[in-house]
C-alpha positions in Angstrom: 127.3 64.8 98.6 125.1 67.4 100.5 122.0 65.3 100.9 121.5 65.5 104.7 124.0 67.8 106.4 124.3 67.6 110.2 123.1 70.9 111.8 125.4 73.0 113.9 123.8 75.0 116.7 120.7 75.2 114.6 117.7 76.9 116.1 115.2 74.2 116.0 113.0 73.6 119.1 111.3 70.2 119.5 107.9 71.7 119.0 106.7 74.8 117.1 103.5 76.8 117.6 102.2 79.7 115.6 103.7 81.9 118.3 107.2 80.5 118.1 107.2 80.6 114.3 106.0 84.3 114.4 108.7 85.2 117.0 111.4 83.7 114.8 110.0 85.1 111.5 109.1 88.6 112.8 112.6 90.1 112.9 113.3 88.8 109.4 109.9 90.2 108.2 110.8 93.6 109.8 114.1 93.5 107.8 112.2 93.1 104.6 109.6 95.7 105.5 112.3 98.2 106.3 113.9 97.5 102.9 110.5 97.8 101.3 110.1 101.2 102.8 113.2 102.4 101.0 111.4 102.3 97.6 108.4 104.5 98.5 110.5 106.9 100.5 113.0 107.5 97.7 110.3 107.6 95.0 108.4 110.2 97.0 111.5 112.3 97.4 112.4 112.0 93.7 108.8 112.9 92.7 109.3 116.2 94.5 112.5 117.1 92.8 112.9 118.7 89.3 112.0 116.5 86.3 110.1 113.8 88.3 108.9 111.8 85.2 112.4 111.3 83.8 114.1 110.9 87.2 111.6 108.4 88.5 112.0 106.4 85.2 115.8 106.6 85.5 115.8 105.5 89.1 113.6 102.6 88.2 115.9 101.5 85.4 119.1 101.9 87.5 117.6 99.9 90.3 116.4 97.2 88.0 119.8 96.9 86.4 121.6 96.9 89.8 119.2 94.2 91.1 119.8 92.1 88.0 123.6 92.3 88.3 123.5 91.3 92.0 121.3 88.3 91.2 124.0 85.7 91.7 124.6 86.7 95.3 120.9 87.0 96.4 120.5 83.4 97.5 123.7 83.4 99.7 121.5 84.0 102.7 119.4 80.9 102.0 122.5 78.8 101.2 124.3 79.9 104.4 121.2 79.2 106.5 121.0 75.7 105.0 124.6 74.7 104.8 126.9 76.5 107.2 127.3 74.3 110.4 131.0 74.1 111.3 134.4 75.5 110.5 134.8 73.7 107.2 131.4 74.6 105.8 131.8 78.2 106.9 135.2 78.7 105.3 134.1 77.0 102.1 130.9 79.1 101.8 132.8 82.3 102.7 135.4 81.7 99.9 132.6 80.8 97.5 130.8 84.0 98.4 133.9 86.1 97.8 134.2 84.7 94.3 130.6 85.6 93.6 131.0 89.1 95.0 134.1 89.8 92.9 132.4 88.6 89.8 129.2 90.7 90.2 131.2 93.9 91.0 133.3 93.4 87.8 130.1 92.9 85.8 128.7 96.2 87.0 132.0 97.9 86.0 131.7 96.4 82.6 128.2 97.8 82.2 129.5 101.2 83.1 132.0 101.2 80.2 130.5 104.0 77.9 130.4 101.8 74.8 128.8 98.9 76.6 126.3 101.2 78.3 125.3 103.0 75.1 124.7 99.6 73.4 122.6 98.5 76.4 120.5 101.6 76.7 120.3 102.9 73.2 120.3 99.7 71.1 118.8 97.1 73.4 116.6 98.9 75.8 116.0 102.0 73.6 115.4 104.2 76.5 114.6 107.9 76.0 117.8 109.9 75.9 117.0 111.9 79.1 116.3 108.7 81.0 119.5 106.9 79.7 121.7 109.9 80.8 120.2 110.0 84.3 120.5 106.2 84.7 124.2 106.2 83.9 125.0 108.6 86.7 122.7 106.7 89.1 124.5 103.4 88.3 127.8 104.8 89.5 126.3 105.3 92.9 125.2 101.7 92.9 128.8 100.5 92.4 129.2 99.2 96.1 125.8 97.4 95.8 126.7 93.9 94.7 129.7 93.4 97.1 127.9 94.9 100.1 124.7 92.9 99.4 126.6 89.6 98.9 128.7 90.0 102.0 125.9 90.9 104.4 123.5 88.2 103.0 126.1 85.5 103.7 126.7 86.7 107.2 123.0 87.1 107.9 122.4 83.5 106.8 125.0 82.5 109.4 123.1 84.5 112.0 119.7 83.0 111.0 121.2 79.5 111.3 122.2 80.3 114.8 118.7 81.7 115.6 119.9 85.3 115.9 117.2 86.9 113.7 117.0 90.0 115.8 120.5 90.9 114.9 119.5 90.7 111.2 116.7 93.1 111.8 119.0 95.5 113.8 121.4 95.6 110.8 118.6 96.5 108.4 117.5 99.3 110.8 121.0 100.7 110.7 120.9 100.5 106.9 117.6 102.3 106.8 118.9 105.1 109.0 122.1 105.4 106.8 120.0 105.5 103.7 117.7 108.2 105.1 120.6 110.4 106.1 122.3 110.1 102.7 119.0 110.8 100.9 118.3 113.9 102.9 121.8 115.2 102.4 121.5 114.6 98.7 118.1 116.2 98.6 118.9 119.3 100.7 122.6 119.9 100.0 123.7 118.4 96.8 122.8 119.8 93.4 122.3 116.5 91.7 119.3 114.9 89.9 116.8 112.9 91.8 117.8 109.6 90.3 121.3 110.1 91.5 120.1 110.9 95.0 118.3 107.5 94.9 121.4 105.7 93.9 123.5 107.5 96.5 121.1 106.7 99.3 120.8 103.0 98.5 124.5 102.5 97.9 125.3 104.2 101.2 122.7 102.2 103.1 123.8 98.7 102.0 127.5 99.5 102.6 126.8 100.6 106.2 124.7 97.5 106.7 127.5 95.2 105.5 129.9 96.8 107.9 127.4 96.4 110.7 126.8 92.7 109.8 130.5 92.0 110.1 130.6 93.1 113.8 127.2 91.5 114.6 128.2 88.1 113.3 131.7 88.2 114.9 130.8 86.1 117.9 128.9 83.5 115.9 131.8 83.3 113.4 134.3 82.7 116.2 132.1 79.8 117.4 132.0 78.3 114.0 135.8 78.6 113.5 136.3 76.6 116.7 133.9 73.8 115.7 135.7 71.2 113.7 132.7 68.8 113.4 132.8 65.1 113.2 135.0 63.5 110.6 132.0 62.1 108.8 130.5 65.5 108.3 133.4 67.8 107.6 135.9 67.6 104.7 134.1 64.9 102.7 130.7 66.5 103.0 131.2 70.1 102.0 133.4 70.7 99.0 133.5 73.6 96.5 132.1 71.3 93.9 129.2 70.2 96.1 128.4 73.9 97.1 128.5 74.9 93.4 126.1 72.0 92.5 123.8 73.1 95.2 124.0 76.8 94.6 124.0 77.1 90.8 120.3 76.5 90.5 119.6 79.0 93.2 121.8 81.6 91.4 120.1 80.9 88.1 116.8 81.3 89.9 117.7 84.8 91.0 119.2 85.7 87.7 116.2 84.5 85.7 113.7 85.9 88.1 115.3 89.3 88.3 115.3 89.7 84.5 111.6 90.4 84.9 112.1 94.1 85.9 114.6 94.9 83.1 112.4 92.9 80.7 109.3 94.9 81.7 111.3 98.1 81.5 112.3 97.1 77.9 108.7 96.4 76.9 107.2 99.5 78.6 109.7 101.7 76.8 108.1 100.6 73.5 104.5 100.3 74.6 101.5 102.7 75.0 102.4 105.7 77.2 106.1 104.8 77.8 107.2 107.7 79.9 104.1 107.6 82.2 104.4 103.8 82.5 108.1 104.0 83.4 107.3 106.7 86.0 104.6 104.9 87.8 106.2 101.4 87.6 108.6 101.9 90.6 105.9 103.5 92.7 103.4 100.7 92.2 106.1 98.1 92.5 107.3 99.6 95.7 103.7 99.4 97.1 103.4 95.8 96.1 106.9 95.0 97.4 106.0 96.5 100.8 103.3 93.8 101.3 105.2 91.0 99.5 108.3 91.6 101.5 107.2 89.7 104.6 106.6 86.7 102.3 110.2 86.9 101.2 111.3 86.7 104.8 109.4 83.5 105.2 111.7 81.5 103.0 114.7 81.7 105.3 112.6 81.3 108.4 111.0 78.1 107.0 114.4 76.7 106.0 115.7 77.2 109.5 112.6 75.9 111.2 111.1 73.1 109.1 113.4 70.4 110.5 115.8 67.9 109.0 112.9 65.5 108.2 110.2 68.2 107.7 108.7 67.4 111.0 107.4 70.9 111.4 105.8 71.2 108.0 102.2 71.3 109.1 102.7 74.2 111.5 104.6 76.1 109.0 102.0 75.5 106.3 99.3 76.9 108.5 101.4 80.0 109.2 102.0 80.3 105.5 98.4 80.5 104.5 97.5 82.9 107.4 100.3 85.2 106.5 99.4 85.2 102.8 95.8 86.0 103.5 96.7 88.9 105.8 99.2 90.5 103.4 96.9 90.3 100.4 94.1 91.8 102.4 96.4 94.7 103.3 97.3 95.5 99.7 93.6 95.2 98.7 92.7 97.7 101.4 95.1 100.3 99.9 94.1 99.5 96.3 90.3 99.6 96.7 89.7 102.3 99.3 90.5 106.1 99.6 93.8 105.0 101.0 94.9 104.8 97.3 94.8 108.6 96.9 96.6 109.0 100.2 99.4 106.7 99.2 99.9 107.7 95.6 99.1 111.4 95.6 99.9 112.6 99.1 102.7 110.3 100.2 104.3 109.3 96.9 103.8 112.8 95.4 102.5 111.7 92.0 100.5 114.1 89.9 96.8 113.3 89.4 97.6 112.2 85.8 100.3 109.7 87.0 98.0 108.5 89.8 95.3 107.6 87.3 97.9 105.5 85.5 98.7 103.7 88.7 95.1 102.8 89.7 94.5 99.7 87.5 98.0 98.2 87.9 97.7 98.5 91.7 94.4 96.7 91.8 95.5 93.9 89.4 98.4 92.8 91.7 96.4 92.5 94.9 96.8 88.6 94.9 100.6 88.9 94.6 101.4 89.0 98.4 99.6 85.7 99.0 101.5 84.1 96.0 104.8 85.4 97.3 104.4 83.8 100.7 103.4 80.5 99.1 106.3 80.6 96.7 108.7 81.3 99.6 107.4 78.3 101.5 107.7 76.1 98.4 111.3 77.2 97.9 112.1 76.4 101.5 110.8 72.9 101.1 112.8 72.3 97.9 116.0 73.8 99.3 115.9 71.5 102.4 115.0 68.6 100.1 118.0 69.5 97.8 115.7 69.9 94.8 116.9 73.4 93.8 116.7 72.6 90.1 112.9 72.8 90.4 113.2 76.3 91.7 115.2 77.3 88.6 112.6 75.8 86.2 109.8 77.6 88.0 111.6 80.9 87.4 112.0 80.0 83.7 108.3 79.4 83.5 107.6 82.7 85.3 109.7 84.9 83.1 108.5 83.2 79.9 104.9 83.7 81.0 105.6 87.4 81.8 107.1 87.9 78.3 104.2 86.2 76.5 101.5 88.0 78.4 103.1 91.4 77.9 103.7 90.9 74.2 100.0 89.8 73.9 98.5 92.6 76.0 100.9 95.5 75.4 101.6 95.1 71.7 98.7 93.1 70.2 95.9 94.6 72.3 97.7 98.0 73.0 97.0 97.9 76.7 98.8 100.7 78.6 102.4 99.6 79.4 102.2 99.7 83.2 98.9 97.7 83.2 100.2 95.1 80.8 103.4 94.8 82.9 101.7 94.1 86.2 99.1 91.7 84.6 102.0 89.7 83.1 103.8 89.8 86.5 100.8 88.3 88.3 100.3 85.6 85.6 103.9 84.5 85.7 103.9 84.2 89.5 100.7 82.2 89.5 102.1 79.6 87.0 105.4 79.4 88.9 103.6 78.3 92.2 101.5 75.9 90.3 104.6 74.3 88.7 106.3 73.9 92.1 103.4 72.1 93.8 104.2 68.5 92.6 107.9 68.9 93.4 107.1 69.9 97.0 104.7 67.0 97.4 107.4 64.6 96.2 109.9 65.9 98.7 107.4 65.6 101.5 106.5 62.0 100.5 110.2 61.0 100.5 110.7 62.6 103.9 107.8 60.5 105.3 109.2 57.3 103.9 112.7 58.2 105.2 111.3 58.7 108.7 109.2 55.6 108.7 
C-alpha cells in the first residue's frame, strides 16, 4: 500500500507564508516560463522562413504528436516528488521510469514507419500533403524527445522532493540556451524547412537538459542510495505493483489530456479556413501557454509543500487564487490592448491576415490561466490523497467536452476552426475543474478526521 509514505528529507517547514511558498515555487515557475518561451521564439523564427503557413502548421502538428507520444512520462516528476524518499523507492521508481522511457521511444519509431505515418496523416488526420511531408521530417528531429523528457522529469522530481528547485530552473535555462543555439544554427546555416528547424531545436534542448539533470541530481541521488529507511517503510511499502497502481491514472491523465492538441488539429484540418487555423493555432497556443505555464509549476510545488496531513492547505489555497488572478490579468492585457499587434505581428511575425484570425481565439482563452492554476492545485491535493483516479476522469470529461463543443461550433455552426478550437478548449477545462471540486473536498475532510 502507498497510502501514507514516510517522507525522506522532504522540504516542508513547520509554517508557510505567502513568501516562503513563492520562494519555493518561483524557480519551478521560471522553468515553465522558459519552456513556454520556446514556442513563441520558434514560431516567430519559422514565420520568417520560406512557406510560413505550411511550416507553422507542420511544426504545430509535429509538436502535438511528440507531446502525445511522451504523455506516459509527463507525470514522472509529480510521482517522484510524492513517492521517492529512500533507496528502495528511488530504485523502484528509476526502473519504472526506464520502462516508460523505452516504451514511448519505441512508439515514436513505430509512428515514423512510412506505412504507419501515411495512414496517420493521410487517412486519419487528412492533413494537406505539404503539411504532412514537412511534419514527417520534423518528427525525426523529435526522436530523442520522449526519453530525454522522461529521464529529466524523474530526476527533477527527486530534486523538488529535496527542496532543490533552483537546480531545476538552472537545468531549464541550460535547455533554453541549447535550444536557441540549435535554432539559430538551423536558421542561419542549414538549408532545411522551418518546421525541421523547430524539431531540431527542441530535440537538442531537451537532450542537453537531461544530461545536465543527471549531474545536478548526482549528490541527491547518492544521499538516497545510502538511505535504507525503516523496515516498516521500505520493501513492503513501495513495490512495482503499488507504483503502477498509483501511476497508471496519472499516465492516463496525461495521455487523455494530450489528445486535445491532435484532436483539435484533426478537426481544424476539416473546418472553415483549415490552413489559416493550423498556422495560427501554435502561435495563439504558445501565448496562452506562456501565462498558463506558471500554473503548471504550482502542481509540483503544492505536492511538496502541502504536508502529509494537508496542514498547509489554507496558505496554498490563498496563493493559488492570487496567482490565478494575476496570470489571467496578464493574458487579458495582451489580448485586449495594442500589445496584441505587438505580440502577433511584430514579435511573432504573422501577416495581417493571420493576425486577424488570431484575435478572437486569443480573447476567448483569457480565463485559461486562472483555471490552469486551480487545476494544478486540485491535482496536487488528489495526488497527496492518493485519489489519482479522479484526475483521470476529469481529463476524460475535458476531452469529451472539447470534442462535443468543436463538433457543434466548427461543423454545425461553421465557426472558423481556430475560434472553435479555443472555445472548446476553454469549455473542457472549466468542466474539468468543476468535476474535481467534490473529490478535493472529500480528501480534505478525511485529512481533518485523521488528524483529529
